[in-house]
Each structure stands twice: as C-alpha cells, then as structure tokens.
TORGURO-238460 format. One record per residue (C-alpha): residue number from 0; residue in three letters; x, y, z. Coordinates in pm, whole numbers, plus 32768, in hexadecimal, padded with zeros to 4 digits. Each point is the difference from the previous one (the first is absolute). Example, Ala and Ser with C-alpha at 12.3 -4.5 7.8 and 13.67 -1.06 7.14 Angstrom:
BEGIN
+-------+------+------+------+------+
! torti ! mike !    X !    Y !    Z !
+-------+------+------+------+------+
!     0 !  Ala ! 84CE ! 7E3E ! 830C !
!     1 !  Ser ! 8089 ! 8158 ! 7FBE !
+-------+------+------+------+------+
***
This chain:
BEGIN
+-------+------+------+------+------+
! torti ! mike !    X !    Y !    Z !
+-------+------+------+------+------+
!     0 !  Unk ! 7BD2 ! 96D0 ! D710 !
!     1 !  Unk ! 7EA5 ! 7FBC ! 7F73 !
!     2 !  Unk ! 7FA1 ! 80B5 ! 7EC4 !
!     3 !  Unk ! 7E8E ! 8041 ! 7FD7 !
!     4 !  Unk ! 7F3B ! 8086 ! 7EDD !
!     5 !  Unk ! 7F85 ! 8166 ! 8025 !
!     6 !  Unk ! 7E96 ! 8010 ! 806D !
!     7 !  Unk ! 7F00 ! 8040 ! 7EF4 !
!     8 !  Unk ! 7F4C ! 8148 ! 8000 !
!     9 !  Unk ! 7E98 ! 8001 ! 8080 !
!    10 !  Unk ! 7F8B ! 8046 ! 7E9D !
!    11 !  Unk ! 80BD ! 7ED2 ! 7F74 !
!    12 !  Unk ! 7F83 ! 7F1E ! 8115 !
!    13 !  Unk ! 7E9D ! 8076 ! 7FC9 !
!    14 !  Unk ! 8017 ! 7FBE ! 7E8D !
!    15 !  Unk ! 8086 ! 7E9F ! 803D !
!    16 !  Unk ! 7EE1 ! 7FB7 ! 80EF !
!    17 !  Unk ! 7F06 ! 8081 ! 7F00 !
!    18 !  Unk ! 8093 ! 7F20 ! 7EF3 !
!    19 !  Unk ! 7FE4 ! 7ECC ! 80DE !
!    20 !  Unk ! 7E9C ! 8062 ! 8054 !
!    21 !  Unk ! 7FB0 ! 8022 ! 7E8E !
!    22 !  Unk ! 8044 ! 7E92 ! 7FB5 !
!    23 !  Unk ! 7F4E ! 7F92 ! 813D !
!    24 !  Unk ! 7ECE ! 80C3 ! 7F91 !
!    25 !  Unk ! 8007 ! 7F68 ! 7EA4 !
!    26 !  Unk ! 802F ! 7EA0 ! 808D !
!    27 !  Unk ! 7ED6 ! 8031 ! 80E4 !
!    28 !  Unk ! 7F21 ! 8060 ! 7EDB !
!    29 !  Unk ! 8072 ! 7ECE ! 7F3B !
!    30 !  Unk ! 7FCF ! 7F0D ! 8121 !
!    31 !  Unk ! 7EA7 ! 808A ! 8048 !
!    32 !  Unk ! 7FA8 ! 7FB9 ! 7E94 !
!    33 !  Unk ! 805B ! 7E91 ! 803F !
!    34 !  Unk ! 80FD ! 7FF4 ! 7EE7 !
!    35 !  Unk ! 8121 ! 7F68 ! 80C5 !
!    36 !  Unk ! 7F4F ! 7EB6 ! 8045 !
!    37 !  Unk ! 80B9 ! 7EE0 ! 7F5D !
!    38 !  Unk ! 7F5B ! 7EC3 ! 7F81 !
!    39 !  Unk ! 8048 ! 7F02 ! 7EF1 !
!    40 !  Unk ! 7E9D ! 801B ! 7F79 !
!    41 !  Unk ! 8053 ! 8139 ! 7F3B !
!    42 !  Unk ! 8111 ! 7F3D ! 7F4A !
!    43 !  Unk ! 7F2B ! 7ED2 ! 7FA3 !
!    44 !  Unk ! 7F82 ! 8089 ! 7EAF !
!    45 !  Unk ! 8161 ! 805A ! 7F91 !
!    46 !  Unk ! 8084 ! 7EAA ! 806A !
!    47 !  Unk ! 7EEB ! 7F49 ! 7F45 !
!    48 !  Unk ! 8039 ! 80C7 ! 7EC0 !
!    49 !  Unk ! 8179 ! 7FCB ! 800F !
!    50 !  Unk ! 7FD9 ! 7E8B ! 8045 !
!    51 !  Unk ! 7F16 ! 7FD0 ! 7ED8 !
!    52 !  Unk ! 80E8 ! 80CD ! 7F23 !
!    53 !  Unk ! 812B ! 7F28 ! 805E !
!    54 !  Unk ! 7F3A ! 7EC1 ! 7FBF !
!    55 !  Unk ! 7FA4 ! 8082 ! 7EA8 !
!    56 !  Unk ! 8166 ! 8071 ! 7FB8 !
!    57 !  Unk ! 8097 ! 7EAF ! 8060 !
!    58 !  Unk ! 7EF8 ! 7F4D ! 7F31 !
!    59 !  Unk ! 8062 ! 80D8 ! 7ED7 !
!    60 !  Unk ! 816E ! 7FB4 ! 8044 !
!    61 !  Unk ! 7FC9 ! 7E8F ! 7FBA !
!    62 !  Unk ! 7EED ! 8020 ! 7EFA !
!    63 !  Unk ! 80CC ! 80E7 ! 7F1E !
!    64 !  Unk ! 8134 ! 7F24 ! 8014 !
!    65 !  Unk ! 8122 ! 805A ! 7F1D !
!    66 !  Unk ! 7F67 ! 8138 ! 7F67 !
!    67 !  Unk ! 8077 ! 8165 ! 7FE0 !
!    68 !  Unk ! 7EA7 ! 8069 ! 8079 !
!    69 !  Unk ! 8091 ! 7FAB ! 8155 !
!    70 !  Unk ! 80AA ! 8156 ! 8000 !
!    71 !  Unk ! 7EAC ! 80A3 ! 8032 !
!    72 !  Unk ! 7FC3 ! 7F18 ! 8124 !
!    73 !  Unk ! 8157 ! 8061 ! 8088 !
!    74 !  Unk ! 7F86 ! 8167 ! 801A !
!    75 !  Unk ! 7ECC ! 7F83 ! 80BB !
!    76 !  Unk ! 80DF ! 7F4C ! 80FB !
!    77 !  Unk ! 80CC ! 8140 ! 802B !
!    78 !  Unk ! 7EC3 ! 80BA ! 805F !
!    79 !  Unk ! 7F87 ! 7EEA ! 80E9 !
!    80 !  Unk ! 814C ! 7FEB ! 80BA !
!    81 !  Unk ! 7FF4 ! 817A ! 8035 !
!    82 !  Unk ! 7E9E ! 7FEA ! 8085 !
!    83 !  Unk ! 8072 ! 7EF8 ! 80FA !
!    84 !  Unk ! 8121 ! 80E6 ! 805F !
!    85 !  Unk ! 7EFD ! 810A ! 805A !
!    86 !  Unk ! 7F4E ! 7F04 ! 80DF !
!    87 !  Unk ! 814A ! 7F9C ! 80A4 !
!    88 !  Unk ! 8048 ! 8173 ! 8038 !
!    89 !  Unk ! 7EB6 ! 8026 ! 80B9 !
!    90 !  Unk ! 803F ! 7ECE ! 80D8 !
!    91 !  Unk ! 815D ! 8079 ! 8056 !
!    92 !  Unk ! 7F62 ! 8146 ! 8074 !
!    93 !  Unk ! 7F1B ! 7F3A ! 80E9 !
!    94 !  Unk ! 7ECB ! 8062 ! 7F37 !
!    95 !  Unk ! 7F5E ! 7EB1 ! 7FB5 !
!    96 !  Unk ! 7FD8 ! 7F51 ! 8150 !
!    97 !  Unk ! 7FDB ! 8090 ! 815D !
!    98 !  Unk ! 810C ! 7F04 ! 8069 !
!    99 !  Unk ! 8163 ! 8074 ! 7FB3 !
!   100 !  Unk ! 8090 ! 7EA1 ! 7FE3 !
!   101 !  Unk ! 7EFD ! 7F9E ! 7EF9 !
!   102 !  Unk ! 8050 ! 8137 ! 7F36 !
!   103 !  Unk ! 8174 ! 7FB7 ! 8011 !
!   104 !  Unk ! 7FD6 ! 7E9B ! 7F88 !
!   105 !  Unk ! 7F14 ! 8063 ! 7EE8 !
!   106 !  Unk ! 80F8 ! 8104 ! 7F86 !
!   107 !  Unk ! 8120 ! 7F08 ! 801A !
!   108 !  Unk ! 7F4D ! 7EE1 ! 7F4E !
!   109 !  Unk ! 7F6F ! 80BE ! 7EDB !
!   110 !  Unk ! 811D ! 80FC ! 7FEA !
!   111 !  Unk ! 8112 ! 7EF9 ! 7FED !
!   112 !  Unk ! 7F3F ! 7EDA ! 7F71 !
!   113 !  Unk ! 7F2B ! 80AE ! 7EF6 !
!   114 !  Unk ! 80A4 ! 814E ! 7FB3 !
!   115 !  Unk ! 816C ! 7FA0 ! 803B !
!   116 !  Unk ! 8054 ! 811A ! 80F3 !
!   117 !  Unk ! 80A0 ! 7FD8 ! 8156 !
!   118 !  Unk ! 7F13 ! 806B ! 8114 !
!   119 !  Unk ! 8124 ! 8040 ! 80F0 !
!   120 !  Unk ! 80B5 ! 80DD ! 7F04 !
!   121 !  Unk ! 7EC8 ! 80C0 ! 7FA2 !
!   122 !  Unk ! 7F8A ! 8037 ! 8166 !
!   123 !  Unk ! 814D ! 8099 ! 8068 !
!   124 !  Unk ! 8022 ! 80DE ! 7ECE !
!   125 !  Unk ! 7E96 ! 806D ! 7FF0 !
!   126 !  Unk ! 7FEF ! 8044 ! 8175 !
!   127 !  Unk ! 811B ! 80FC ! 7FE3 !
!   128 !  Unk ! 7F52 ! 80A4 ! 7EDA !
!   129 !  Unk ! 7EBC ! 802E ! 80C1 !
!   130 !  Unk ! 80B7 ! 8095 ! 812A !
!   131 !  Unk ! 80BD ! 80FF ! 7F2C !
!   132 !  Unk ! 7F65 ! 8028 ! 7EA5 !
!   133 !  Unk ! 80D4 ! 80D0 ! 7F11 !
!   134 !  Unk ! 80F8 ! 804F ! 8117 !
!   135 !  Unk ! 8162 ! 8018 ! 7F7A !
!   136 !  Unk ! 80E6 ! 7EFF ! 809F !
!   137 !  Unk ! 7EE1 ! 7F46 ! 80AC !
!   138 !  Unk ! 7F12 ! 7F8D ! 7EEF !
!   139 !  Unk ! 809C ! 7EE6 ! 7F38 !
!   140 !  Unk ! 7F0A ! 803D ! 7EE5 !
!   141 !  Unk ! 80C1 ! 813C ! 7FA1 !
!   142 !  Unk ! 815B ! 7F74 ! 8046 !
!   143 !  Unk ! 80F5 ! 802B ! 7EDC !
!   144 !  Unk ! 8001 ! 7EE8 ! 7F00 !
!   145 !  Unk ! 7FDC ! 7FEF ! 7E88 !
!   146 !  Unk ! 7F06 ! 811E ! 8022 !
!   147 !  Unk ! 8052 ! 8132 ! 80D3 !
!   148 !  Unk ! 7EE2 ! 8095 ! 80C7 !
!   149 !  Unk ! 80CA ! 810D ! 80B3 !
!   150 !  Unk ! 80B4 ! 8115 ! 7F3E !
!   151 !  Unk ! 8147 ! 7FD0 ! 80BD !
!   152 !  Unk ! 8009 ! 7E91 ! 7F98 !
!   153 !  Unk ! 7FDD ! 8061 ! 7E92 !
!   154 !  Unk ! 80FF ! 811A ! 7FE4 !
!   155 !  Unk ! 811F ! 7F1F ! 806D !
!   156 !  Unk ! 7FD3 ! 7F14 ! 7ED8 !
!   157 !  Unk ! 80DC ! 801E ! 7ECC !
!   158 !  Unk ! 8036 ! 7F46 ! 7EBA !
!   159 !  Unk ! 7EED ! 7F11 ! 7F96 !
!   160 !  Unk ! 7F63 ! 8010 ! 815B !
!   161 !  Unk ! 7FE8 ! 817B ! 7FDD !
!   162 !  Unk ! 7F6C ! 7FE3 ! 7EA2 !
!   163 !  Unk ! 7F02 ! 7F03 ! 807D !
!   164 !  Unk ! 7F94 ! 80BF ! 8135 !
!   165 !  Unk ! 7FB7 ! 8138 ! 7F33 !
!   166 !  Unk ! 7F01 ! 7F32 ! 7F3F !
!   167 !  Unk ! 7F93 ! 7F1C ! 8118 !
!   168 !  Unk ! 7E94 ! 8073 ! 7FFA !
!   169 !  Unk ! 7FD6 ! 7F7C ! 7E9D !
!   170 !  Unk ! 80B1 ! 7EBE ! 8064 !
!   171 !  Unk ! 7F13 ! 7FB9 ! 8122 !
!   172 !  Unk ! 7F07 ! 7F19 ! 7F55 !
!   173 !  Unk ! 8105 ! 7F3F ! 7F35 !
!   174 !  Unk ! 80BC ! 7FC8 ! 8146 !
!   175 !  Unk ! 7EC6 ! 7F7A ! 80A6 !
!   176 !  Unk ! 8007 ! 7ED5 ! 7F14 !
!   177 !  Unk ! 8129 ! 7F8A ! 80D2 !
!   178 !  Unk ! 7F62 ! 805D ! 814E !
!   179 !  Unk ! 7F60 ! 7EAB ! 8030 !
!   180 !  Unk ! 814F ! 7F52 ! 7FD8 !
!   181 !  Unk ! 8099 ! 80EE ! 80FE !
!   182 !  Unk ! 7EEE ! 7FB2 ! 80FD !
!   183 !  Unk ! 8038 ! 7E89 ! 7FDB !
!   184 !  Unk ! 817A ! 802B ! 8024 !
!   185 !  Unk ! 7FD2 ! 80D2 ! 813C !
!   186 !  Unk ! 7F1B ! 7EF3 ! 808D !
!   187 !  Unk ! 80FC ! 7EE7 ! 7FCB !
!   188 !  Unk ! 8122 ! 80D4 ! 8079 !
!   189 !  Unk ! 7F46 ! 8060 ! 813F !
!   190 !  Unk ! 7FA4 ! 7E9B ! 8058 !
!   191 !  Unk ! 8165 ! 7F86 ! 7FC3 !
!   192 !  Unk ! 80D3 ! 811C ! 808C !
!   193 !  Unk ! 7F32 ! 80DC ! 80E8 !
!   194 !  Unk ! 8067 ! 7FDD ! 816B !
!   195 !  Unk ! 7EA2 ! 7FF1 ! 8091 !
!   196 !  Unk ! 7EED ! 7F52 ! 7F3D !
!   197 !  Unk ! 7EDD ! 7F7E ! 80C9 !
!   198 !  Unk ! 7F9C ! 7EA2 ! 7F8B !
!   199 !  Unk ! 811E ! 7FF9 ! 7F04 !
!   200 !  Unk ! 7FCF ! 7E8E ! 7F9C !
!   201 !  Unk ! 7E8F ! 803B ! 7FB9 !
!   202 !  Unk ! 804B ! 8131 ! 7F2C !
!   203 !  Unk ! 810C ! 7F3F ! 7F44 !
!   204 !  Unk ! 7F17 ! 7EDD ! 7FB0 !
!   205 !  Unk ! 7EE6 ! 80E4 ! 7F91 !
!   206 !  Unk ! 80E9 ! 80CC ! 7F22 !
!   207 !  Unk ! 8088 ! 7EBF ! 7F65 !
!   208 !  Unk ! 7E9F ! 7F8B ! 7FB0 !
!   209 !  Unk ! 7FB4 ! 8148 ! 7F52 !
!   210 !  Unk ! 814B ! 8056 ! 7F5A !
!   211 !  Unk ! 8064 ! 7E9D ! 7F9B !
!   212 !  Unk ! 7EBA ! 7F3F ! 7FFA !
!   213 !  Unk ! 7F33 ! 80F6 ! 7F31 !
!   214 !  Unk ! 8106 ! 802E ! 7EEB !
!   215 !  Unk ! 8030 ! 7E87 ! 7FF2 !
!   216 !  Unk ! 7E89 ! 7FD0 ! 7FDA !
!   217 !  Unk ! 7FF1 ! 8106 ! 7EEE !
!   218 !  Unk ! 811A ! 7F63 ! 7F36 !
!   219 !  Unk ! 7F6C ! 7EA4 ! 802E !
!   220 !  Unk ! 7EAD ! 807A ! 7F82 !
!   221 !  Unk ! 8074 ! 80BD ! 7EC9 !
!   222 !  Unk ! 8167 ! 7FA1 ! 7FB3 !
!   223 !  Unk ! 814E ! 80AD ! 803C !
!   224 !  Unk ! 8000 ! 812A ! 7F14 !
!   225 !  Unk ! 7E94 ! 8064 ! 801E !
!   226 !  Unk ! 8022 ! 7FC4 ! 8177 !
!   227 !  Unk ! 8127 ! 80ED ! 8019 !
!   228 !  Unk ! 7F48 ! 8107 ! 7F33 !
!   229 !  Unk ! 7ED0 ! 7FD1 ! 80E3 !
!   230 !  Unk ! 80D1 ! 803D ! 8138 !
!   231 !  Unk ! 80A6 ! 8135 ! 7F6B !
!   232 !  Unk ! 7EAD ! 809A ! 7FAF !
!   233 !  Unk ! 7F65 ! 7F9B ! 814D !
!   234 !  Unk ! 8116 ! 8098 ! 80D2 !
!   235 !  Unk ! 800C ! 813A ! 7F28 !
!   236 !  Unk ! 7E89 ! 803B ! 8027 !
!   237 !  Unk ! 801A ! 7FB9 ! 8174 !
!   238 !  Unk ! 811A ! 80FE ! 8024 !
!   239 !  Unk ! 7F55 ! 8111 ! 7F37 !
!   240 !  Unk ! 7EB5 ! 7FCE ! 80B4 !
!   241 !  Unk ! 80A3 ! 8003 ! 8158 !
!   242 !  Unk ! 80D9 ! 812D ! 7FB2 !
!   243 !  Unk ! 7EE8 ! 80BF ! 7F56 !
!   244 !  Unk ! 7F27 ! 7FCB ! 8136 !
!   245 !  Unk ! 8103 ! 8077 ! 80FA !
!   246 !  Unk ! 80B2 ! 8115 ! 7F3D !
!   247 !  Unk ! 7EE2 ! 8101 ! 8007 !
!   248 !  Unk ! 7FDE ! 7FEC ! 817B !
!   249 !  Unk ! 812A ! 80D5 ! 806E !
!   250 !  Unk ! 80E7 ! 8049 ! 7EDB !
!   251 !  Unk ! 7FF8 ! 8170 ! 7FAB !
!   252 !  Unk ! 7F78 ! 805D ! 8155 !
!   253 !  Unk ! 80D3 ! 80D4 ! 80F3 !
!   254 !  Unk ! 8139 ! 7F62 ! 8093 !
!   255 !  Unk ! 8047 ! 8037 ! 8170 !
!   256 !  Unk ! 816B ! 803F ! 8068 !
!   257 !  Unk ! 8080 ! 7F0C ! 8104 !
!   258 !  Unk ! 8022 ! 8108 ! 8111 !
!   259 !  Unk ! 7EA5 ! 8098 ! 7FD7 !
!   260 !  Unk ! 7EF5 ! 7F9E ! 80FC !
!   261 !  Unk ! 7E9E ! 7FE8 ! 7F7A !
!   262 !  Unk ! 7ED9 ! 7F7F ! 80C6 !
!   263 !  Unk ! 7F63 ! 7EB5 ! 7F98 !
!   264 !  Unk ! 7EC4 ! 808C ! 7F62 !
!   265 !  Unk ! 80AE ! 80FC ! 7F20 !
!   266 !  Unk ! 8122 ! 7F1B ! 7FAF !
!   267 !  Unk ! 7F13 ! 7EF8 ! 7F75 !
!   268 !  Unk ! 7F13 ! 80EC ! 7F4A !
!   269 !  Unk ! 8102 ! 80EB ! 7F65 !
!   270 !  Unk ! 80D5 ! 7EE9 ! 7F6E !
!   271 !  Unk ! 7EE1 ! 7F2C ! 7F73 !
!   272 !  Unk ! 7F24 ! 801B ! 7ECD !
!   273 !  Unk ! 7EAA ! 7F66 ! 7FBF !
!   274 !  Unk ! 7F8D ! 7F89 ! 7EA9 !
!   275 !  Unk ! 7EA1 ! 8044 ! 7F85 !
!   276 !  Unk ! 7F36 ! 7EFB ! 7F46 !
!   277 !  Unk ! 7EF1 ! 7F73 ! 80E2 !
!   278 !  Unk ! 7FC5 ! 7E8F ! 8042 !
!   279 !  Unk ! 80AA ! 7F82 ! 7EBF !
!   280 !  Unk ! 813D ! 80B0 ! 8070 !
!   281 !  Unk ! 7FD6 ! 7F6B ! 815D !
!   282 !  Unk ! 8011 ! 7EA5 ! 7F66 !
!   283 !  Unk ! 8114 ! 8052 ! 7F08 !
!   284 !  Unk ! 80E7 ! 8091 ! 810D !
!   285 !  Unk ! 7F93 ! 7F24 ! 8121 !
!   286 !  Unk ! 7FA5 ! 812E ! 80D5 !
!   287 !  Unk ! 8154 ! 80A5 ! 7FD0 !
!   288 !  Unk ! 7F4C ! 8119 ! 7F4A !
!   289 !  Unk ! 7F98 ! 807A ! 815C !
!   290 !  Unk ! 8168 ! 8030 ! 806A !
!   291 !  Unk ! 7FBD ! 8121 ! 80EE !
!   292 !  Unk ! 7EFC ! 7F40 ! 80C5 !
!   293 !  Unk ! 80CF ! 7EC2 ! 7FF7 !
!   294 !  Unk ! 812D ! 80B3 ! 8095 !
!   295 !  Unk ! 7F2F ! 80A5 ! 810D !
!   296 !  Unk ! 7F4F ! 7EBB ! 805C !
!   297 !  Unk ! 80DC ! 7EDF ! 7F84 !
!   298 !  Unk ! 7F2E ! 7EFB ! 80B8 !
!   299 !  Unk ! 7EB8 ! 8071 ! 7F67 !
!   300 !  Unk ! 7F77 ! 7EF2 ! 7F13 !
!   301 !  Unk ! 8031 ! 8077 ! 7E9C !
!   302 !  Unk ! 7E8A ! 7FCE ! 7FAC !
!   303 !  Unk ! 7FBA ! 8117 ! 80FE !
!   304 !  Unk ! 80F6 ! 80FC ! 7F76 !
!   305 !  Unk ! 7F0C ! 809F ! 7F0A !
!   306 !  Unk ! 7F0F ! 8039 ! 8123 !
!   307 !  Unk ! 80FD ! 80C2 ! 80CF !
!   308 !  Unk ! 806C ! 80E8 ! 7EE5 !
!   309 !  Unk ! 7EEF ! 8107 ! 803E !
!   310 !  Unk ! 8057 ! 800C ! 8172 !
!   311 !  Unk ! 8175 ! 8030 ! 7FC1 !
!   312 !  Unk ! 7FCD ! 80F7 ! 7EE4 !
!   313 !  Unk ! 7F15 ! 80D5 ! 80D2 !
!   314 !  Unk ! 80EC ! 7FF6 ! 812B !
!   315 !  Unk ! 812C ! 8068 ! 7F2E !
!   316 !  Unk ! 7F37 ! 8124 ! 7F77 !
!   317 !  Unk ! 7FAB ! 806C ! 8163 !
!   318 !  Unk ! 8170 ! 7FF7 ! 8065 !
!   319 !  Unk ! 8079 ! 8097 ! 7EB6 !
!   320 !  Unk ! 80D4 ! 7ECF ! 7FAF !
!   321 !  Unk ! 8031 ! 7FCC ! 7E87 !
!   322 !  Unk ! 7F4E ! 7EC4 ! 7F8C !
!   323 !  Unk ! 807F ! 7F81 ! 7EB0 !
!   324 !  Unk ! 7F2A ! 7F37 ! 7F0F !
!   325 !  Unk ! 8035 ! 7FD1 ! 7E8A !
!   326 !  Unk ! 7F9D ! 7F1E ! 7EE0 !
!   327 !  Unk ! 80D9 ! 7ECF ! 7FB4 !
!   328 !  Unk ! 808D ! 807C ! 7EB5 !
!   329 !  Unk ! 803B ! 8158 ! 8095 !
!   330 !  Unk ! 80C0 ! 7F62 ! 8121 !
!   331 !  Unk ! 80E7 ! 7F49 ! 7F0F !
!   332 !  Unk ! 8046 ! 8148 ! 7F50 !
!   333 !  Unk ! 8057 ! 80A1 ! 814F !
!   334 !  Unk ! 80E7 ! 7EE0 ! 805C !
!   335 !  Unk ! 80B3 ! 8001 ! 7EAE !
!   336 !  Unk ! 8034 ! 817A ! 8005 !
!   337 !  Unk ! 8077 ! 7FF2 ! 8168 !
!   338 !  Unk ! 8100 ! 7EF0 ! 7FBB !
!   339 !  Unk ! 8084 ! 80BD ! 7ED3 !
!   340 !  Unk ! 801E ! 813E ! 80D1 !
!   341 !  Unk ! 80BC ! 7F40 ! 810D !
!   342 !  Unk ! 80EB ! 7F74 ! 7EF9 !
!   343 !  Unk ! 8042 ! 8160 ! 7F7F !
!   344 !  Unk ! 8039 ! 8083 ! 8160 !
!   345 !  Unk ! 7ED0 ! 80E7 ! 8000 !
!   346 !  Unk ! 7F1C ! 7F5E ! 8102 !
!   347 !  Unk ! 7FD2 ! 80A4 ! 8152 !
!   348 !  Unk ! 7FC1 ! 7EF3 ! 810A !
!   349 !  Unk ! 7F4F ! 8106 ! 80D5 !
!   350 !  Unk ! 7F17 ! 806F ! 7EEB !
!   351 !  Unk ! 7EE6 ! 8027 ! 80F9 !
!   352 !  Unk ! 7FC6 ! 813E ! 80C9 !
!   353 !  Unk ! 7F51 ! 7F45 ! 811B !
!   354 !  Unk ! 8129 ! 7F23 ! 8057 !
!   355 !  Unk ! 80E8 ! 812C ! 8011 !
!   356 !  Unk ! 7F61 ! 8069 ! 8147 !
!   357 !  Unk ! 808E ! 7EC7 ! 80A2 !
!   358 !  Unk ! 816D ! 8050 ! 7FB8 !
!   359 !  Unk ! 80D4 ! 8019 ! 813D !
!   360 !  Unk ! 8036 ! 8164 ! 8073 !
+-------+------+------+------+------+
***
C-alpha cells in the first residue's frame, strides 16, 4: 500500500506559489541593477591594503625583536588574520572570481595557509548554516555546546553547567578569547579525521605552514617567553574579532523549529540582522554587517552589498516582512540578554508572529 500526503488546500498552494514568486521578483530587480556580476577588480583595493599591512607587520616583528611592545603588534596580527578570513569567506561563497575553481583555490590557500582554518571543514559547516539559518536540529551554529542557544538545551543542565548557562550571556566575550584556538583545533581535526576532505594533503601542508611555521618564526624573532605571550594575545584578539563579527548576525533572532516549513525569502530575512555603521562598519565586519542581503544573495560580491540594501529593504516593506537592523553595541546587548534568557529558560524560539503562520496545520 502506498501512503501519500494529503493534498494541500487551494489556499495553501496559492500562498506557496506567491512566496516563490516573491523571491523571483526580488532577484529580478537585483539582477537588473547589475549587482550580481562577479569580478576580482572590486577586491583589488582590499587585497593591496592587506598586503601592505602584512608587510609592515612582519617588518615590525623583526625590528622590535625581544620587546614587550610586540604584544601590541600581536593584536595587529589578530586583526589582519581576521580580515583575511573575511576575504576567504567571500571566495568560498564564489564572490571574487566568475570561475568557481579559482574561488575555491583562493579560499583554500588563504584560509588554510594564512588564517589557519580548514576550507573543507568550513565549507561543509557554513553551507548547512546558509541552507537552514537558526533552524533547530539543522543549523550547526546553534547546536548545543558550551553555550546553549535553544531553551531546551539549557534546562537540562545541572550543577556547574547549569550555573554557567544561566550566566552565559555575560560569559560570551570572555569565551571568545578561546574561540580562535577552537577554530584552529577544528581545522586540524577535520584534515586528519574527516572522511571526505578534498585536496587533503594540500590543506595539511598549508595548515602546517600557518600553525607551525608562524609560531616558530615568532619565537625565533623575539624569544620563547615573549613569543608565547605574543601568540596568546594574537589568537585571543583573532577569536574575539571573529566571534564579535559573527555573533550579531543571527543570535537573538527567531529560531525555527525543525518541522516548520518557511520559504527561502522569509527564512533568510526573519532570522538575520543587519548592523548599521556605513562604510567603516563594512570594512570592520568584512560585509557581514549586511547579513540579510548576504543570506539572500550569498554569491553577491561583498562590495556590492551596501548597494542592494535599499532594494531589499523596500521589497520587504512592500511584502510586510520584518527587516531587522540595529547598531553594533545594541546588537551585543540583544545577544547577551537573549543568551541569559535562554539559560534561564525564558526564551521563546518562535518569538516572531510572522513565522507562526508557517506552522503545520
């Protein structure tokens, strides 16, 4: 006997068709504006600035020698590595070149060899996030770990874990000082143990150059103890900068239960948050401040994202889709309060009246 799903009502089918048409209409407006065209030229200024900054930083590394002033330079390296991570992110999203293979190799070379992250690990994890942002059981970025992002994951914790999770919002930034170490560990673990890693030997060599070669160079240039202090500061700054750039994007936005179906346009817009701040913020966050537009058009070059914002904002207003935008400091406050509420068991993952219309009936 074959079991079939009950047919959808004409009203439900019509609504689904309208939702598909909505994104098609928005995509048409964006393409007509010429904002989806990829080309490395838009990334040349950023590449030049980063290259000159690295040359200056390495010159300082050797000129300062065995000096505690090197700790300030360590913070500079933490910022530079994060900026390269933003560039690797864009390449992995096929934003830099029109050729997919070139993008993949750029992301692999600079991601593994300069930042110290595994391209294969990141691509798999980040791809799942983009497909199902803030979806319980599908988005690894809200999977249970040291921090609980879903109320049900927090209420089951007792003892010290329970004490910690009830204060986890306040612990967020101190925890981010270890985030860089965690990213490096995940990279090494993925290259060694993951079943499928494309170009595994290349990733392994590049990671070794970054994670063994750079620390060895640092210690050789400034001595053991200052070198160790340098590396601790550099990785801490890298972790805080990375985490502080990604945390405001989705944390504290509505969570979608695993069994709820939401169309692509609304799923991406309702679970994402933009950060105000103009062009300085564009540079500081590598374009991640336009999270809504990035999730709607992940292959759009990040230098174009600020241009598409008025189109998306106007379209969302026409369709009565909530479009969230806040200041950076305000977003951190939202994230901290949200995490504390989750830890106390107060957060409602469906704290959004629009998503409720998509619950199965």
